[in-house]
N, C-alpha and C positions, 0 to 999 in steps of 0.2 A: 059923599063919596069918601070912602076910605083912601086914606093915603098911603103912600108906598113908604115902607122904610126896610133899611137893609138888615138883613137878618144877623142877629148876635151871635157870635161861638160861645159855646158853654166853657164857663170858667169853670178850672179844679181838673179838668181832663189832661190824663197824662201824655198826652201829643194831641197833634191837630188831627182833624178829621182825614186827612190825606195820609198821615203815617199808620192809621188804625185801618184803613183800607189796604194798605201796601202789605202790613202785616198777616191780614186774612187772606190776601191774594198768594202770597207765600205759603200758607199754611195749606190752603185747597192745591196749591202747585204739588206741595210736598204730598198730599194723601194722593193725588191722581198718580204719581210717579209709584208710590208704594203700593197702590192697589194695583196698578199694571203689572208689577213685579209680582205680587201674591197670586193675580189670576194666571199669569204665567206658569208660577211653580204647580199650581193647582191643576191647569191644563196637561203641563207636561206629568205631573204624576198620573192623570187619568190615562192619558194615553199609554205609559209606561205599563200600568195595571193591566190596561187591555191588551196589549202586545204580549206580555209576560202570561196572562190568564188565558188567551186563546189557544185551544191547541192546535198544531200543526202537523202535517204527516210529510216528513222529509224524505219518504222513500220515493223511488222511480215510478211513476204512474206508468209507463211503459214496461210491461211484463214481457219477458222472455217466452216463447214459444216453443215447440219441440217440431220443428219444422219436417225433420225426418219422418216423425211418425204421419204427420198432416200428408206428406209428399207420399207417403206409402198409400195412404188412403184414397188421395186424389187419382194416383195411378189405377187404381183397382175401379173407382168408378168413371173414369174416362177410356181405359182399356189402352193406355199408353203410359210410358214411363216419365213421370215427372221427374227433373233434373232436381237431383237434392246431394249438391257439392259437400264436401268436408272442408270444413273451414279450421282454422287455427283456434287452440283452446281459449284465448281472451276475446274472441269475436262471438255474438250470440246473434240469433234470429229474433226480431220484434214481430215479425208478420209473417204468414205465408196462407195463403187462400188461393183459389179457384175462382177465376172471373169470366165473366163473357160480355163482349164489348164488340160492338158491329157484326155480330152473329159469329164471333170467332170465341173459342174457349181458350182461356190461357191460365197459365199457372204463375203465382208472383209468390217471391219471397223476398224480404227485406232484411238487410243485415247491417249490424253496427259494428265497427272495428274497434280494437283496443285503445284508438284515440278519439273515439266517438264519431267517427267520419259513417256515411251511409252507403250502402250499396244495393241497389236493387238489383234482382233479377227477373225476367219476363220470359216465359216459354211458351210458343205457340207452337199446336200441332197441325192445322191446317191454316195457313197464313193467307190474307187476302191482300190487294195493294191499299185497301182503305185503311185496315189495321196497321199496317206497316207504316203507312204514311202520318197516321195519328201518333202513333208512337215515336217515330223520328222526326216529327214537324220540328222544323228549325235547324235540323243537324245536315250536315253533308257528307257524302262518302268521300275519304281522303285517301284511303289505303288499305293494306292488309298487315296483319301481324302474326306469327304464329305463337299460340300460348299452351303448354301442356298438350303440343302435337296437333293441335286443331287450328285452322284456318280462321280467323276473325277479321272483320270489316271493321275500320276505324272510322266514327262517325263523329266528329266535334261538332260544335253548335254555331249558329251565326247569331241567334239571338238566346239571350238571359231567360232560363226557365224559372217556373213557379212552381213551388219554392225554391228560391234561388240555389243553384248547384245542383239541383237534382240530376239534370240530362244535360250538363255542360258538355260532356264525352260519354260517348256510348260505343260498346262493342257487338257486333253481331255476328252471331256464327249459324249458317244456315244448313238444315239437317233435312233432307228430302223435301217436303212442301210445308216444312216448320222452321221455327228459327227461335234463337237463344238470345235476348238482349241484356247485357249487362251496363249499367249506369248508377252514376252516382257521384260522390265527393272523396271517396277512398282511393287511394292508389293501388292498382291491381299490380 
């Protein structure tokens, strides 16, 4: 049977085995931090190169439309006069179209004001209670106001609209069997 003998330490080493392993551990720890810093620098460089190298279009994706020309065309096709108001020089129209909903044809124009607020205008030539109810859903009749010599009904909202702010406040002008509704976030 073999006898157990304690291991002998090697003579002539510069340090004990624990000192050698401590130095190796410190060297490995420094390499880990160094490699982490290098990988962060390389990653940051790649991100910067991609960010700077990818072309971006910074122009406005919402284009201006000639709402007066579209209103003229809509008026001709409907046989009715589509509202085409004069607007301040620093306002612009971003949408103008004929719509059909609940059996009612309507004319819509969307405006962007000088301070990037929204003002929508919808005109119906032969309204019905369903369309009016849908258009003014969540709003209630509060009173009347006179603007530019016309009587407008004031319809504030009880419910927030989606998208937010689009129909928090509406003005309604009745013309025969039709009506004009203005709404949005802009001050009128």
